PQR file of N, CA, C, O and H, with PARSE charges and radii, in Angstrom:
ATOM      1  N   MET A   1       3.460 -14.384  -1.884 -0.4000 1.5000
ATOM      2  CA  MET A   1       2.561 -15.315  -2.500 -0.0000 2.0000
ATOM      3  C   MET A   1       1.113 -14.925  -2.231  0.5500 1.7000
ATOM      4  O   MET A   1       0.244 -15.121  -3.081 -0.5500 1.4000
ATOM      5  N   ALA A   2       0.856 -14.375  -1.051 -0.4000 1.5000
ATOM      6  CA  ALA A   2      -0.514 -14.002  -0.714 -0.0000 2.0000
ATOM      7  C   ALA A   2      -1.005 -12.885  -1.625  0.5500 1.7000
ATOM      8  O   ALA A   2      -2.157 -12.897  -2.058 -0.5500 1.4000
ATOM      9  H   ALA A   2       1.562 -14.216  -0.361  0.4000 1.0000
ATOM     10  N   VAL A   3      -0.139 -11.924  -1.918 -0.4000 1.5000
ATOM     11  CA  VAL A   3      -0.531 -10.827  -2.811 -0.0000 2.0000
ATOM     12  C   VAL A   3      -0.842 -11.377  -4.193  0.5500 1.7000
ATOM     13  O   VAL A   3      -1.827 -10.979  -4.815 -0.5500 1.4000
ATOM     14  H   VAL A   3       0.797 -11.914  -1.566  0.4000 1.0000
ATOM     15  N   HIS A   4      -0.014 -12.285  -4.671 -0.4000 1.5000
ATOM     16  CA  HIS A   4      -0.245 -12.876  -5.990 -0.0000 2.0000
ATOM     17  C   HIS A   4      -1.553 -13.665  -6.016  0.5500 1.7000
ATOM     18  O   HIS A   4      -2.313 -13.569  -6.980 -0.5500 1.4000
ATOM     19  H   HIS A   4       0.786 -12.608  -4.166  0.4000 1.0000
ATOM     20  N   ALA A   5      -1.821 -14.440  -4.971 -0.4000 1.5000
ATOM     21  CA  ALA A   5      -3.059 -15.217  -4.912 -0.0000 2.0000
ATOM     22  C   ALA A   5      -4.277 -14.304  -4.858  0.5500 1.7000
ATOM     23  O   ALA A   5      -5.286 -14.579  -5.507 -0.5500 1.4000
ATOM     24  H   ALA A   5      -1.204 -14.518  -4.188  0.4000 1.0000
ATOM     25  N   ALA A   6      -4.192 -13.220  -4.088 -0.4000 1.5000
ATOM     26  CA  ALA A   6      -5.314 -12.282  -4.011 -0.0000 2.0000
ATOM     27  C   ALA A   6      -5.540 -11.611  -5.351  0.5500 1.7000
ATOM     28  O   ALA A   6      -6.681 -11.403  -5.761 -0.5500 1.4000
ATOM     29  H   ALA A   6      -3.373 -12.996  -3.561  0.4000 1.0000
ATOM     30  N   ARG A   7      -4.457 -11.270  -6.034 -0.4000 1.5000
ATOM     31  CA  ARG A   7      -4.595 -10.648  -7.347 -0.0000 2.0000
ATOM     32  C   ARG A   7      -5.235 -11.608  -8.343  0.5500 1.7000
ATOM     33  O   ARG A   7      -6.088 -11.214  -9.138 -0.5500 1.4000
ATOM     34  H   ARG A   7      -3.530 -11.439  -5.700  0.4000 1.0000
ATOM     35  N   GLU A   8      -4.820 -12.862  -8.293 -0.4000 1.5000
ATOM     36  CA  GLU A   8      -5.401 -13.868  -9.182 -0.0000 2.0000
ATOM     37  C   GLU A   8      -6.886 -14.083  -8.923  0.5500 1.7000
ATOM     38  O   GLU A   8      -7.639 -14.410  -9.840 -0.5500 1.4000
ATOM     39  H   GLU A   8      -4.127 -13.182  -7.647  0.4000 1.0000
ATOM     40  N   SER A   9      -7.309 -13.898  -7.664 -0.4000 1.5000
ATOM     41  CA  SER A   9      -8.728 -14.084  -7.338 -0.0000 2.0000
ATOM     42  C   SER A   9      -9.588 -12.928  -7.843  0.5500 1.7000
ATOM     43  O   SER A   9     -10.807 -13.054  -7.956 -0.5500 1.4000
ATOM     44  H   SER A   9      -6.697 -13.632  -6.920  0.4000 1.0000
ATOM     45  N   GLY A  10      -8.936 -11.793  -8.147 -0.4000 1.5000
ATOM     46  CA  GLY A  10      -9.676 -10.643  -8.639 -0.0000 2.0000
ATOM     47  C   GLY A  10     -10.175  -9.712  -7.545  0.5500 1.7000
ATOM     48  O   GLY A  10     -10.870  -8.738  -7.835 -0.5500 1.4000
ATOM     49  H   GLY A  10      -7.946 -11.691  -8.056  0.4000 1.0000
ATOM     50  N   ASP A  11      -9.836  -9.994  -6.302 -0.4000 1.5000
ATOM     51  CA  ASP A  11     -10.268  -9.153  -5.182 -0.0000 2.0000
ATOM     52  C   ASP A  11      -9.253  -8.034  -4.985  0.5500 1.7000
ATOM     53  O   ASP A  11      -8.238  -8.217  -4.313 -0.5500 1.4000
ATOM     54  H   ASP A  11      -9.272 -10.785  -6.066  0.4000 1.0000
ATOM     55  N   ARG A  12      -9.532  -6.883  -5.572 -0.4000 1.5000
ATOM     56  CA  ARG A  12      -8.586  -5.777  -5.543 -0.0000 2.0000
ATOM     57  C   ARG A  12      -8.423  -5.181  -4.160  0.5500 1.7000
ATOM     58  O   ARG A  12      -7.328  -4.757  -3.791 -0.5500 1.4000
ATOM     59  H   ARG A  12     -10.357  -6.735  -6.118  0.4000 1.0000
ATOM     60  N   ASN A  13      -9.501  -5.143  -3.391 -0.4000 1.5000
ATOM     61  CA  ASN A  13      -9.397  -4.603  -2.033 -0.0000 2.0000
ATOM     62  C   ASN A  13      -8.520  -5.483  -1.149  0.5500 1.7000
ATOM     63  O   ASN A  13      -7.734  -4.969  -0.353 -0.5500 1.4000
ATOM     64  H   ASN A  13     -10.391  -5.487  -3.691  0.4000 1.0000
ATOM     65  N   LEU A  14      -8.643  -6.795  -1.279 -0.4000 1.5000
ATOM     66  CA  LEU A  14      -7.785  -7.700  -0.513 -0.0000 2.0000
ATOM     67  C   LEU A  14      -6.335  -7.556  -0.959  0.5500 1.7000
ATOM     68  O   LEU A  14      -5.429  -7.542  -0.126 -0.5500 1.4000
ATOM     69  H   LEU A  14      -9.282  -7.213  -1.925  0.4000 1.0000
ATOM     70  N   THR A  15      -6.109  -7.450  -2.251 -0.4000 1.5000
ATOM     71  CA  THR A  15      -4.752  -7.269  -2.761 -0.0000 2.0000
ATOM     72  C   THR A  15      -4.144  -5.988  -2.199  0.5500 1.7000
ATOM     73  O   THR A  15      -2.992  -5.988  -1.764 -0.5500 1.4000
ATOM     74  H   THR A  15      -6.845  -7.462  -2.928  0.4000 1.0000
ATOM     75  N   ALA A  16      -4.902  -4.907  -2.205 -0.4000 1.5000
ATOM     76  CA  ALA A  16      -4.409  -3.638  -1.671 -0.0000 2.0000
ATOM     77  C   ALA A  16      -4.141  -3.741  -0.180  0.5500 1.7000
ATOM     78  O   ALA A  16      -3.157  -3.189   0.310 -0.5500 1.4000
ATOM     79  H   ALA A  16      -5.837  -4.907  -2.559  0.4000 1.0000
ATOM     80  N   HIS A  17      -5.001  -4.439   0.544 -0.4000 1.5000
ATOM     81  CA  HIS A  17      -4.793  -4.613   1.981 -0.0000 2.0000
ATOM     82  C   HIS A  17      -3.499  -5.379   2.249  0.5500 1.7000
ATOM     83  O   HIS A  17      -2.742  -5.023   3.151 -0.5500 1.4000
ATOM     84  H   HIS A  17      -5.801  -4.888   0.146  0.4000 1.0000
ATOM     85  N   LEU A  18      -3.248  -6.416   1.478 -0.4000 1.5000
ATOM     86  CA  LEU A  18      -2.027  -7.187   1.660 -0.0000 2.0000
ATOM     87  C   LEU A  18      -0.786  -6.362   1.301  0.5500 1.7000
ATOM     88  O   LEU A  18       0.253  -6.482   1.950 -0.5500 1.4000
ATOM     89  H   LEU A  18      -3.864  -6.706   0.745  0.4000 1.0000
ATOM     90  N   LEU A  19      -0.900  -5.539   0.279 -0.4000 1.5000
ATOM     91  CA  LEU A  19       0.214  -4.647  -0.057 -0.0000 2.0000
ATOM     92  C   LEU A  19       0.437  -3.629   1.054  0.5500 1.7000
ATOM     93  O   LEU A  19       1.576  -3.260   1.341 -0.5500 1.4000
ATOM     94  H   LEU A  19      -1.744  -5.442  -0.249  0.4000 1.0000
ATOM     95  N   GLN A  20      -0.644  -3.176   1.678 -0.4000 1.5000
ATOM     96  CA  GLN A  20      -0.537  -2.260   2.802 -0.0000 2.0000
ATOM     97  C   GLN A  20       0.200  -2.940   3.965  0.5500 1.7000
ATOM     98  O   GLN A  20       1.051  -2.321   4.602 -0.5500 1.4000
ATOM     99  H   GLN A  20      -1.569  -3.476   1.445  0.4000 1.0000
ATOM    100  N   CYS A  21      -0.118  -4.185   4.237 -0.4000 1.5000
ATOM    101  CA  CYS A  21       0.570  -4.938   5.289 -0.0000 2.0000
ATOM    102  C   CYS A  21       2.047  -5.111   4.949  0.5500 1.7000
ATOM    103  O   CYS A  21       2.911  -4.967   5.815 -0.5500 1.4000
ATOM    104  H   CYS A  21      -0.810  -4.688   3.720  0.4000 1.0000
ATOM    105  N   LEU A  22       2.331  -5.417   3.692 -0.4000 1.5000
ATOM    106  CA  LEU A  22       3.715  -5.558   3.254 -0.0000 2.0000
ATOM    107  C   LEU A  22       4.461  -4.240   3.385  0.5500 1.7000
ATOM    108  O   LEU A  22       5.635  -4.226   3.754 -0.5500 1.4000
ATOM    109  H   LEU A  22       1.630  -5.534   2.989  0.4000 1.0000
ATOM    110  N   ALA A  23       3.797  -3.140   3.088 -0.4000 1.5000
ATOM    111  CA  ALA A  23       4.414  -1.823   3.229 -0.0000 2.0000
ATOM    112  C   ALA A  23       4.757  -1.541   4.685  0.5500 1.7000
ATOM    113  O   ALA A  23       5.815  -0.981   4.976 -0.5500 1.4000
ATOM    114  H   ALA A  23       2.844  -3.151   2.788  0.4000 1.0000
ATOM    115  N   ARG A  24       3.879  -1.920   5.595 -0.4000 1.5000
ATOM    116  CA  ARG A  24       4.169  -1.727   7.020 -0.0000 2.0000
ATOM    117  C   ARG A  24       5.422  -2.503   7.427  0.5500 1.7000
ATOM    118  O   ARG A  24       6.253  -1.998   8.182 -0.5500 1.4000
ATOM    119  H   ARG A  24       3.020  -2.374   5.358  0.4000 1.0000
ATOM    120  N   ILE A  25       5.553  -3.716   6.931 -0.4000 1.5000
ATOM    121  CA  ILE A  25       6.732  -4.518   7.248 -0.0000 2.0000
ATOM    122  C   ILE A  25       7.995  -3.841   6.722  0.5500 1.7000
ATOM    123  O   ILE A  25       8.990  -3.738   7.440 -0.5500 1.4000
ATOM    124  H   ILE A  25       4.878  -4.127   6.317  0.4000 1.0000
ATOM    125  N   TRP A  26       7.961  -3.378   5.470 -0.4000 1.5000
ATOM    126  CA  TRP A  26       9.118  -2.672   4.909 -0.0000 2.0000
ATOM    127  C   TRP A  26       9.419  -1.428   5.722  0.5500 1.7000
ATOM    128  O   TRP A  26      10.585  -1.089   5.927 -0.5500 1.4000
ATOM    129  H   TRP A  26       7.153  -3.462   4.886  0.4000 1.0000
ATOM    130  N   GLY A  27       8.390  -0.746   6.185 -0.4000 1.5000
ATOM    131  CA  GLY A  27       8.600   0.435   7.014 -0.0000 2.0000
ATOM    132  C   GLY A  27       9.283   0.095   8.328  0.5500 1.7000
ATOM    133  O   GLY A  27      10.189   0.806   8.762 -0.5500 1.4000
ATOM    134  H   GLY A  27       7.443  -1.022   6.019  0.4000 1.0000
ATOM    135  N   TYR A  28       8.854  -0.990   8.964 -0.4000 1.5000
ATOM    136  CA  TYR A  28       9.472  -1.409  10.226 -0.0000 2.0000
ATOM    137  C   TYR A  28      10.919  -1.847  10.020  0.5500 1.7000
ATOM    138  O   TYR A  28      11.744  -1.734  10.926 -0.5500 1.4000
ATOM    139  H   TYR A  28       8.118  -1.568   8.611  0.4000 1.0000
ATOM    140  N   LEU A  29      11.216  -2.342   8.833 -0.4000 1.5000
ATOM    141  CA  LEU A  29      12.581  -2.768   8.523 -0.0000 2.0000
ATOM    142  C   LEU A  29      13.466  -1.610   8.084  0.5500 1.7000
ATOM    143  O   LEU A  29      14.637  -1.805   7.760 -0.5500 1.4000
ATOM    144  H   LEU A  29      10.546  -2.434   8.097  0.4000 1.0000
ATOM    145  N   GLY A  30      12.905  -0.407   8.075 -0.4000 1.5000
ATOM    146  CA  GLY A  30      13.694   0.770   7.719 -0.0000 2.0000
ATOM    147  C   GLY A  30      13.851   0.994   6.236  0.5500 1.7000
ATOM    148  O   GLY A  30      14.827   1.603   5.799 -0.5500 1.4000
ATOM    149  H   GLY A  30      11.953  -0.249   8.338  0.4000 1.0000
ATOM    150  N   ARG A  31      12.902   0.509   5.450 -0.4000 1.5000
ATOM    151  CA  ARG A  31      12.950   0.676   4.005 -0.0000 2.0000
ATOM    152  C   ARG A  31      11.719   1.442   3.502  0.5500 1.7000
ATOM    153  O   ARG A  31      10.869   0.861   2.827 -0.5500 1.4000
ATOM    154  H   ARG A  31      12.109   0.014   5.804  0.4000 1.0000
ATOM    155  N   PRO A  32      11.615   2.738   3.823 -0.5600 1.5000
ATOM    156  CA  PRO A  32      10.441   3.499   3.406  0.2800 2.0000
ATOM    157  C   PRO A  32      10.320   3.634   1.894  0.5500 1.7000
ATOM    158  O   PRO A  32       9.227   3.895   1.391 -0.5500 1.4000
ATOM    159  N   ASP A  33      11.414   3.464   1.159 -0.4000 1.5000
ATOM    160  CA  ASP A  33      11.344   3.514  -0.291 -0.0000 2.0000
ATOM    161  C   ASP A  33      10.530   2.350  -0.847  0.5500 1.7000
ATOM    162  O   ASP A  33       9.669   2.548  -1.705 -0.5500 1.4000
ATOM    163  H   ASP A  33      12.302   3.251   1.568  0.4000 1.0000
ATOM    164  N   LEU A  34      10.797   1.142  -0.365 -0.4000 1.5000
ATOM    165  CA  LEU A  34      10.020  -0.022  -0.804 -0.0000 2.0000
ATOM    166  C   LEU A  34       8.592   0.029  -0.277  0.5500 1.7000
ATOM    167  O   LEU A  34       7.656  -0.405  -0.948 -0.5500 1.4000
ATOM    168  H   LEU A  34      11.496   0.981   0.332  0.4000 1.0000
ATOM    169  N   ALA A  35       8.433   0.563   0.929 -0.4000 1.5000
ATOM    170  CA  ALA A  35       7.097   0.707   1.498 -0.0000 2.0000
ATOM    171  C   ALA A  35       6.258   1.653   0.644  0.5500 1.7000
ATOM    172  O   ALA A  35       5.086   1.384   0.381 -0.5500 1.4000
ATOM    173  H   ALA A  35       9.194   0.916   1.475  0.4000 1.0000
ATOM    174  N   SER A  36       6.858   2.755   0.215 -0.4000 1.5000
ATOM    175  CA  SER A  36       6.152   3.713  -0.648 -0.0000 2.0000
ATOM    176  C   SER A  36       5.761   3.078  -1.973  0.5500 1.7000
ATOM    177  O   SER A  36       4.685   3.351  -2.504 -0.5500 1.4000
ATOM    178  H   SER A  36       7.810   2.974   0.429  0.4000 1.0000
ATOM    179  N   ASP A  37       6.630   2.235  -2.504 -0.4000 1.5000
ATOM    180  CA  ASP A  37       6.307   1.545  -3.757 -0.0000 2.0000
ATOM    181  C   ASP A  37       5.096   0.626  -3.585  0.5500 1.7000
ATOM    182  O   ASP A  37       4.239   0.556  -4.466 -0.5500 1.4000
ATOM    183  H   ASP A  37       7.504   2.013  -2.073  0.4000 1.0000
ATOM    184  N   CYS A  38       5.026  -0.075  -2.459 -0.4000 1.5000
ATOM    185  CA  CYS A  38       3.879  -0.954  -2.198 -0.0000 2.0000
ATOM    186  C   CYS A  38       2.591  -0.141  -2.099  0.5500 1.7000
ATOM    187  O   CYS A  38       1.557  -0.546  -2.630 -0.5500 1.4000
ATOM    188  H   CYS A  38       5.722  -0.018  -1.743  0.4000 1.0000
ATOM    189  N   ILE A  39       2.653   0.995  -1.427 -0.4000 1.5000
ATOM    190  CA  ILE A  39       1.475   1.839  -1.277 -0.0000 2.0000
ATOM    191  C   ILE A  39       1.045   2.387  -2.635  0.5500 1.7000
ATOM    192  O   ILE A  39      -0.143   2.396  -2.957 -0.5500 1.4000
ATOM    193  H   ILE A  39       3.493   1.323  -0.996  0.4000 1.0000
ATOM    194  N   ALA A  40       2.009   2.842  -3.429 -0.4000 1.5000
ATOM    195  CA  ALA A  40       1.684   3.367  -4.762 -0.0000 2.0000
ATOM    196  C   ALA A  40       1.040   2.287  -5.625  0.5500 1.7000
ATOM    197  O   ALA A  40       0.088   2.560  -6.357 -0.5500 1.4000
ATOM    198  H   ALA A  40       2.974   2.835  -3.168  0.4000 1.0000
ATOM    199  N   LEU A  41       1.549   1.081  -5.544 -0.4000 1.5000
ATOM    200  CA  LEU A  41       0.976  -0.027  -6.315 -0.0000 2.0000
ATOM    201  C   LEU A  41      -0.444  -0.338  -5.846  0.5500 1.7000
ATOM    202  O   LEU A  41      -1.328  -0.583  -6.667 -0.5500 1.4000
ATOM    203  H   LEU A  41       2.322   0.859  -4.950  0.4000 1.0000
ATOM    204  N   ALA A  42      -0.666  -0.329  -4.536 -0.4000 1.5000
ATOM    205  CA  ALA A  42      -2.007  -0.591  -4.001 -0.0000 2.0000
ATOM    206  C   ALA A  42      -2.987   0.497  -4.428  0.5500 1.7000
ATOM    207  O   ALA A  42      -4.124   0.202  -4.795 -0.5500 1.4000
ATOM    208  H   ALA A  42       0.052  -0.129  -3.869  0.4000 1.0000
ATOM    209  N   LEU A  43      -2.548   1.750  -4.381 -0.4000 1.5000
ATOM    210  CA  LEU A  43      -3.427   2.848  -4.793 -0.0000 2.0000
ATOM    211  C   LEU A  43      -3.741   2.767  -6.280  0.5500 1.7000
ATOM    212  O   LEU A  43      -4.870   3.029  -6.693 -0.5500 1.4000
ATOM    213  H   LEU A  43      -1.623   1.989  -4.083  0.4000 1.0000
ATOM    214  N   TYR A  44      -2.757   2.409  -7.077 -0.4000 1.5000
ATOM    215  CA  TYR A  44      -2.997   2.304  -8.517 -0.0000 2.0000
ATOM    216  C   TYR A  44      -3.950   1.147  -8.815  0.5500 1.7000
ATOM    217  O   TYR A  44      -4.841   1.274  -9.654 -0.5500 1.4000
ATOM    218  H   TYR A  44      -1.840   2.196  -6.742  0.4000 1.0000
ATOM    219  N   GLY A  45      -3.764   0.031  -8.133 -0.4000 1.5000
ATOM    220  CA  GLY A  45      -4.605  -1.138  -8.390 -0.0000 2.0000
ATOM    221  C   GLY A  45      -6.051  -0.955  -7.983  0.5500 1.7000
ATOM    222  O   GLY A  45      -6.938  -1.630  -8.508 -0.5500 1.4000
ATOM    223  H   GLY A  45      -3.040  -0.072  -7.451  0.4000 1.0000
ATOM    224  N   THR A  46      -6.297  -0.047  -7.050 -0.4000 1.5000
ATOM    225  CA  THR A  46      -7.667   0.161  -6.572 -0.0000 2.0000
ATOM    226  C   THR A  46      -8.179   1.556  -6.912  0.5500 1.7000
ATOM    227  O   THR A  46      -9.085   2.069  -6.255 -0.5500 1.4000
ATOM    228  H   THR A  46      -5.577   0.501  -6.623  0.4000 1.0000
ATOM    229  N   ARG A  47      -7.604   2.156  -7.925 -0.4000 1.5000
ATOM    230  CA  ARG A  47      -7.937   3.553  -8.242 -0.0000 2.0000
ATOM    231  C   ARG A  47      -9.405   3.770  -8.566  0.5500 1.7000
ATOM    232  O   ARG A  47      -9.906   4.878  -8.378 -0.5500 1.4000
ATOM    233  H   ARG A  47      -6.868   1.740  -8.458  0.4000 1.0000
ATOM    234  N   ASN A  48     -10.106   2.768  -9.039 -0.4000 1.5000
ATOM    235  CA  ASN A  48     -11.501   2.951  -9.442 -0.0000 2.0000
ATOM    236  C   ASN A  48     -12.513   2.374  -8.458  0.5500 1.7000
ATOM    237  O   ASN A  48     -13.685   2.748  -8.489 -0.5500 1.4000
ATOM    238  H   ASN A  48      -9.699   1.868  -9.192  0.4000 1.0000
ATOM    239  N   ASP A  49     -12.077   1.471  -7.591 -0.4000 1.5000
ATOM    240  CA  ASP A  49     -13.074   0.778  -6.773 -0.0000 2.0000
ATOM    241  C   ASP A  49     -12.620   0.459  -5.352  0.5500 1.7000
ATOM    242  O   ASP A  49     -13.088  -0.520  -4.771 -0.5500 1.4000
ATOM    243  H   ASP A  49     -11.125   1.166  -7.566  0.4000 1.0000
ATOM    244  N   ALA A  50     -11.735   1.243  -4.786 -0.4000 1.5000
ATOM    245  CA  ALA A  50     -11.274   0.972  -3.421 -0.0000 2.0000
ATOM    246  C   ALA A  50     -12.343   1.353  -2.403  0.5500 1.7000
ATOM    247  O   ALA A  50     -13.077   2.326  -2.577 -0.5500 1.4000
ATOM    248  H   ALA A  50     -11.355   2.038  -5.258  0.4000 1.0000
ATOM    249  N   HIS A  51     -12.408   0.573  -1.352 -0.4000 1.5000
ATOM    250  CA  HIS A  51     -13.273   0.898  -0.224 -0.0000 2.0000
ATOM    251  C   HIS A  51     -12.726   2.182   0.392  0.5500 1.7000
ATOM    252  O   HIS A  51     -11.510   2.315   0.526 -0.5500 1.4000
ATOM    253  H   HIS A  51     -11.812  -0.217  -1.210  0.4000 1.0000
ATOM    254  N   PRO A  52     -13.584   3.134   0.772 -0.5600 1.5000
ATOM    255  CA  PRO A  52     -13.109   4.425   1.298  0.2800 2.0000
ATOM    256  C   PRO A  52     -12.180   4.305   2.512  0.5500 1.7000
ATOM    257  O   PRO A  52     -11.230   5.078   2.638 -0.5500 1.4000
ATOM    258  N   VAL A  53     -12.443   3.356   3.394 -0.4000 1.5000
ATOM    259  CA  VAL A  53     -11.586   3.180   4.565 -0.0000 2.0000
ATOM    260  C   VAL A  53     -10.198   2.699   4.133  0.5500 1.7000
ATOM    261  O   VAL A  53      -9.183   3.151   4.663 -0.5500 1.4000
ATOM    262  H   VAL A  53     -13.215   2.728   3.291  0.4000 1.0000
ATOM    263  N   LEU A  54     -10.167   1.792   3.183 -0.4000 1.5000
ATOM    264  CA  LEU A  54      -8.894   1.301   2.663 -0.0000 2.0000
ATOM    265  C   LEU A  54      -8.115   2.426   1.998  0.5500 1.7000
ATOM    266  O   LEU A  54      -6.913   2.570   2.221 -0.5500 1.4000
ATOM    267  H   LEU A  54     -10.992   1.425   2.754  0.4000 1.0000
ATOM    268  N   ARG A  55      -8.789   3.214   1.193 -0.4000 1.5000
ATOM    269  CA  ARG A  55      -8.133   4.325   0.505 -0.0000 2.0000
ATOM    270  C   ARG A  55      -7.546   5.331   1.503  0.5500 1.7000
ATOM    271  O   ARG A  55      -6.435   5.825   1.311 -0.5500 1.4000
ATOM    272  H   ARG A  55      -9.765   3.098   1.013  0.4000 1.0000
ATOM    273  N   ALA A  56      -8.294   5.628   2.559 -0.4000 1.5000
ATOM    274  CA  ALA A  56      -7.802   6.559   3.582 -0.0000 2.0000
ATOM    275  C   ALA A  56      -6.560   6.006   4.264  0.5500 1.7000
ATOM    276  O   ALA A  56      -5.600   6.739   4.503 -0.5500 1.4000
ATOM    277  H   ALA A  56      -9.196   5.227   2.715  0.4000 1.0000
ATOM    278  N   GLY A  57      -6.578   4.719   4.577 -0.4000 1.5000
ATOM    279  CA  GLY A  57      -5.415   4.094   5.202 -0.0000 2.0000
ATOM    280  C   GLY A  57      -4.200   4.098   4.300  0.5500 1.7000
ATOM    281  O   GLY A  57      -3.078   4.309   4.759 -0.5500 1.4000
ATOM    282  H   GLY A  57      -7.358   4.124   4.383  0.4000 1.0000
ATOM    283  N   LEU A  58      -4.424   3.864   3.010 -0.4000 1.5000
ATOM    284  CA  LEU A  58      -3.312   3.862   2.062 -0.0000 2.0000
ATOM    285  C   LEU A  58      -2.697   5.253   1.935  0.5500 1.7000
ATOM    286  O   LEU A  58      -1.475   5.396   1.911 -0.5500 1.4000
ATOM    287  H   LEU A  58      -5.337   3.693   2.637  0.4000 1.0000
ATOM    288  N   TYR A  59      -3.540   6.266   1.853 -0.4000 1.5000
ATOM    289  CA  TYR A  59      -3.010   7.631   1.750 -0.0000 2.0000
ATOM    290  C   TYR A  59      -2.278   8.045   3.027  0.5500 1.7000
ATOM    291  O   TYR A  59      -1.257   8.729   2.961 -0.5500 1.4000
ATOM    292  H   TYR A  59      -4.533   6.149   1.872  0.4000 1.0000
ATOM    293  N   ALA A  60      -2.794   7.634   4.188 -0.4000 1.5000
ATOM    294  CA  ALA A  60      -2.134   7.969   5.449 -0.0000 2.0000
ATOM    295  C   ALA A  60      -0.760   7.314   5.532  0.5500 1.7000
ATOM    296  O   ALA A  60       0.214   7.957   5.925 -0.5500 1.4000
ATOM    297  H   ALA A  60      -3.624   7.078   4.242  0.4000 1.0000
ATOM    298  N   LEU A  61      -0.678   6.043   5.163 -0.4000 1.5000
ATOM    299  CA  LEU A  61       0.619   5.374   5.172 -0.0000 2.0000
ATOM    300  C   LEU A  61       1.555   5.952   4.125  0.5500 1.7000
ATOM    301  O   LEU A  61       2.756   6.084   4.359 -0.5500 1.4000
ATOM    302  H   LEU A  61      -1.469   5.521   4.844  0.4000 1.0000
ATOM    303  N   GLY A  62       1.000   6.296   2.970 -0.4000 1.5000
ATOM    304  CA  GLY A  62       1.820   6.917   1.936 -0.0000 2.0000
ATOM    305  C   GLY A  62       2.445   8.213   2.423  0.5500 1.7000
ATOM    306  O   GLY A  62       3.607   8.496   2.129 -0.5500 1.4000
ATOM    307  H   GLY A  62       0.024   6.188   2.780  0.4000 1.0000
ATOM    308  N   ALA A  63       1.676   9.001   3.169 -0.4000 1.5000
ATOM    309  CA  ALA A  63       2.196  10.252   3.721 -0.0000 2.0000
ATOM    310  C   ALA A  63       3.263   9.977   4.776  0.5500 1.7000
ATOM    311  O   ALA A  63       4.265  10.688   4.852 -0.5500 1.4000
ATOM    312  H   ALA A  63       0.733   8.771   3.408  0.4000 1.0000
ATOM    313  N   ARG A  64       3.051   8.965   5.573 -0.4000 1.5000
ATOM    314  CA  ARG A  64       4.038   8.609   6.599 -0.0000 2.0000
ATOM    315  C   ARG A  64       5.364   8.213   5.969  0.5500 1.7000
ATOM    316  O   ARG A  64       6.424   8.653   6.413 -0.5500 1.4000
ATOM    317  H   ARG A  64       2.237   8.387   5.511  0.4000 1.0000
ATOM    318  N   PHE A  65       5.302   7.384   4.936 -0.4000 1.5000
ATOM    319  CA  PHE A  65       6.542   6.938   4.306 -0.0000 2.0000
ATOM    320  C   PHE A  65       7.202   8.048   3.520  0.5500 1.7000
ATOM    321  O   PHE A  65       8.428   8.094   3.418 -0.5500 1.4000
ATOM    322  H   PHE A  65       4.440   7.027   4.575  0.4000 1.0000
ATOM    323  N   ALA A  66       6.409   8.942   2.964 -0.4000 1.5000
ATOM    324  CA  ALA A  66       6.985  10.119   2.292 -0.0000 2.0000
ATOM    325  C   ALA A  66       7.733  10.977   3.308  0.5500 1.7000
ATOM    326  O   ALA A  66       8.814  11.489   3.015 -0.5500 1.4000
ATOM    327  H   ALA A  66       5.413   8.905   3.047  0.4000 1.0000
ATOM    328  N   ALA A  67       7.164  11.133   4.490 -0.4000 1.5000
ATOM    329  CA  ALA A  67       7.836  11.914   5.537 -0.0000 2.0000
ATOM    330  C   ALA A  67       9.131  11.244   5.983  0.5500 1.7000
ATOM    331  O   ALA A  67      10.136  11.914   6.217 -0.5500 1.4000
ATOM    332  H   ALA A  67       6.286  10.718   4.727  0.4000 1.0000
ATOM    333  N   LEU A  68       9.100   9.919   6.098 -0.4000 1.5000
ATOM    334  CA  LEU A  68      10.311   9.189   6.487 -0.0000 2.0000
ATOM    335  C   LEU A  68      11.404   9.323   5.435  0.5500 1.7000
ATOM    336  O   LEU A  68      12.593   9.295   5.751 -0.5500 1.4000
ATOM    337  H   LEU A  68       8.283   9.375   5.907  0.4000 1.0000
ATOM    338  N   ARG A  69      10.990   9.469   4.194 -0.4000 1.5000
ATOM    339  CA  ARG A  69      11.968   9.643   3.115 -0.0000 2.0000
ATOM    340  C   ARG A  69      12.399  11.093   2.966  0.5500 1.7000
ATOM    341  O   ARG A  69      13.259  11.408   2.144 -0.5500 1.4000
ATOM    342  H   ARG A  69      10.024   9.493   3.938  0.4000 1.0000
ATOM    343  N   GLY A  70      11.794  11.988   3.774 -0.4000 1.5000
ATOM    344  CA  GLY A  70      12.151  13.400   3.714 -0.0000 2.0000
ATOM    345  C   GLY A  70      11.493  14.149   2.575  0.5500 1.7000
ATOM    346  O   GLY A  70      12.006  15.171   2.119 -0.5500 1.4000
ATOM    347  H   GLY A  70      11.096  11.732   4.442  0.4000 1.0000
ATOM    348  N   ARG A  71      10.361  13.645   2.114 -0.4000 1.5000
ATOM    349  CA  ARG A  71       9.640  14.258   1.005 -0.0000 2.0000
ATOM    350  C   ARG A  71       8.246  14.649   1.456  0.5500 1.7000
ATOM    351  O   ARG A  71       7.679  14.030   2.357 -0.5500 1.4000
ATOM    352  H   ARG A  71       9.944  12.815   2.484  0.4000 1.0000
ATOM    353  N   GLY A  72       7.699  15.674   0.829 -0.4000 1.5000
ATOM    354  CA  GLY A  72       6.301  16.022   1.053 -0.0000 2.0000
ATOM    355  C   GLY A  72       5.403  15.095   0.264  0.5500 1.7000
ATOM    356  O   GLY A  72       5.877  14.361  -0.603 -0.5500 1.4000
ATOM    357  H   GLY A  72       8.159  16.176   0.097  0.4000 1.0000
ATOM    358  N   THR A  73       4.123  15.118   0.549 -0.4000 1.5000
ATOM    359  CA  THR A  73       3.202  14.241  -0.169 -0.0000 2.0000
ATOM    360  C   THR A  73       2.869  14.764  -1.479  0.5500 1.7000
ATOM    361  O   THR A  73       2.102  14.143  -2.215 -0.5500 1.4000
ATOM    362  H   THR A  73       3.738  15.714   1.253  0.4000 1.0000
TER
END
């Protein structure tokens, strides 16, 4: 619900941050496939205006989940 509310508010950086948090939870639960999907969605949603620190964090987590899935970035 928080992701939906953030998206409705138009704050793309907050939406991406919440998706990043959700991805971490999926990662801790052993679901790197769903975690990767959350990261991909966050990166797509902020492709034009993401804060540089947020973008770096998203790419780092994306690489981590790709490694957990046995794939390169």
